[in-house]
C-alpha positions, 0 to 999 in steps of 0.5 A: 491543447496541442494537435492530435499526435499522428502516433496517438502518443497523447490519445488514450483511445488511439486505435491499435490492432487488437489481440485475443487472449486465450487460456487452457489447462488452468488448474489451482489446488491447495495441498492438504494436511493431517487436519484438512484435506486438499482441494481443487479450486480450478479444474482444467479451466479454459476460455478466451477473451476475443479482441474488440470484445468485453468478456465477463467472468460470472459464477456463484461465490466460491466458483473461482472467478477471482482465482482465475482472474488472478492467475491470468493477471500474474497475481497468483503463482505456485508457492507454499501449499498452492499449486498453479498451472496454466497455458496462457497465450496472446495471439498464440504467443505464450505469456508468463503473466508473472513476469515483470516485463509482461506485467508492465503491459497488463493493467489490473483494476482491483475491486477496491479503488487504490487511489490517494485520497487527497489527489484529484482524478487529474493528478492521479492520471498524470502521475501514472502517465509521468512515471510509466510512459517513456522519458521521450514523452514531453510535458505537453503530451502528458498534459494533452493525454491527461486532458483527453483521458479526463474527457473520455472518462466523463470526469471533466466536472470533477477532474480537480476534486479530491478522490476522497475516502471514508474520512474525507469527502470526495468524488462518487464511487462511479467516478472513482472507479473510472479514475482507477481505469484511467490510471491504468489506461495511460500505457495503452495496455494490451490487456486490462483486467478488472475485479468486480468493476461495478461492485457498489455502484448504482445502475447508472454508474455501472452502465457508465463503467461498462460503456467505458470498457466497450470503448477501451475494447474497441481501441484494441485492448482486451478487456476481461473482468469478474462480476457477480450478479448484474442487472439485465441491462448490464448483462446484455451489454456483455459480448462474451461470457465465461460462467464458472461453477465449482472451479469448472467452466459451465458455459463459454461463449457469446452472450446472445447464444446463452438462451439457445445453449441453456434450452439445449441443456433442458434449462431454458431461460423463462420469458421476461426473466433476467438471464443473469439471474437464471443462469446463477439459479441453475448453477446454484440449485441443480446438483453438479452431477445433473448439470453434467448429464444435461450437457454443461461443463463441456470440455475444451475442443479448440485446436490452439496448435503449437504456441508461437515462441517469442512475440509478446514475451519480448522485453519492453524497450521503453525507457521510463524515468529513473529512481531520482525522478520517481523519488522526487514525484513521490516526495512532492505527492506526499507533501501535497497529501500532508498539506491537504489532509489538514485534519491529520496534520492539525491533530499531529502538531496539535497533540504535540503542542498540547502535551509539551505545554502540559509538560511545561506547566507541570514542570515549570522552572524545574530545570532552574532549581538547584540540585541540593535537594534530591527530590528536585533533582528527581523532578528535573530528571522526570521532566526530561524523561517525559519529554524524551518519551513524548518525542518517541511516541509522537514520531513513532506512532505516525510512522507505524501507521503510514505504510499500512495505510498506503499499502493498497496504493503502494502495491498497485503502483509497484506492481504496475511499474510506477516506481521501485521499492527503494524510491518509495522507501527513501521517500517515506524516510525523507517525509518522516525525517522532515516531519519528525524534525518539525515536530521535535523543533516545535516541542523543544521550543515550548519545553526548553524555556518553560521547564528551564533545561540547562542543556544547550538547546540545539544539542538537546533538540538533536538528541530528541531528534536522533531518538525519534528517528531511531524509534521511527525505524522500529515503527517502520519495520513493524509497519512493513511487516503487518498488513492493515491499520487495525493490526498496527493498533494492536502492535502499538504496545509492543512498540512502546512498552518494552522501550520504557521497561528496559530504559532503566528509569522505572526499574534499575537494570540490575534488578531485572532477570539476567536473561532479560537484561540484554533487551536494554541494548536494542532499545533506542530510548535507553541511549536517548535518555542517557545522552539527554541526561549527560547533556542536561546534568553536564553543568552540575557534574562538571562545573559544580565539581570545580566549585566543590558543591558536593551535595549537588554533584552527588545528587546529579551523579546518583541520577546518572548512575541510576540509568548507567549513563557515563560521559566516557561512553557518550560516543558509544550511545551515539553510535548505537543509536545510529546502528539501530536506525540503519539496521532496522531501516535496512531490515524494513526495506527487505521486509517491504520488498519481500512482501511486495514481490510475494503479493504480485 
């Protein structure tokens, strides 16, 4: 390990001057309509997070804790029927938390830990440090910073264990929470916000997290977090408390001053009673009018003066890594994720192998039969259609689920300036192209010779690959537009059923209602099947024409006519497949960018 840097570049807890975060006139309201009246969620909320202290926001459910935290952290803004106003200052310099330059200097740890399940704490922290710190930071400094962070977080014993998920065994909840904090601390942020950092943790793990937050505050980072109903031990470890009730400030001040304040307001804390439980009981059981009369809901009597211009709002002069480095690191991490998630990888290729072996057995040697009997030609046609549909399903389904599954990680890393939308999107494209190619190759190696297809192996494989990639474009668009995996499951029929209905092989296109026939032109399966059939029946139509084998030729031509496949239009089919791929991918990129920017 290298020597300690005099500037603290490789020390996450290197002492620095603290800053006090203050806010006043914070209001949030939802506009009403004919069916539902408007509502004030926050009303003139004020408060502060003193430097070197940890500050907790408490209150009953619906009191506005998370709303306040989101406003100060820049995650909520005026838009639609929501109106937000706030005066937020850091050492009396005005702060616009929604500004990208400010968000780079703010850390936010969500209630749900958004970490890659197959990454380790060491890899997660180093990944964040590599992409968010200056290009001038050396690899040795990154390694030292990561090691010191791991040691300071008490994660040395599990530093190289997978984070895990509901479906993969990994580190404990407390260790996962400390890893989430460590991922954000690598930039030595001026402020760190945490939403319910002790939620779901046992008392020991919760105490460890609070001890860590004290260490962060002492280093100079302002610490503000929400918490619901802590134990007395956890509560007494707080320095500063903001108690919200019905969107208003019920108490604001030091934790050790709470007994005196509540006694003065005629609601003294009973002996041997957890103060956290008592103040929550008072907030929930005493009517708001009575609380007003008893002296709660005091107005903001601080004299903050005129805010200082400039200061903290200046743009960061730190030069971080460009799109190329971001893309390469994302690609490396995703490949690592695929290899480590052996269950998903095995299922993906296992299903591909099983289905194509099944096709090969059922349609064994069908492609080698002569075409004088039309039933054999139809079977030949059916074999190729099944292979093409399987190629479409096999590639599109994983692509549909990929972005909704990764959405929490992507949103967290995008909002904290790990990388941009374009590097992330191009990385997903590269991964999908690679996995789809391997999947198509495996499938074709099985079915081409078992079924006895007559088309050139590489041409037929390329057609299947092109169809698969065009299908993944539709899937990715849907994946970018929806929010979670459950919704993605609901959209699966929408992804596949129209493709099969309008491709022309179950029902002739001219039998469909005229006003629906246009749908065939936006279905990639239409062009994939047509190109596949042209390649497969080329020897029958063109070679056998010269041999005057009219029965075979007529049967093959009938198959091609049924699906409106024409040799002279083959280049159009290729062009339209490419157009669908490009247009849908660009549309998906726009949707993903819009979603990401509107969320934060």
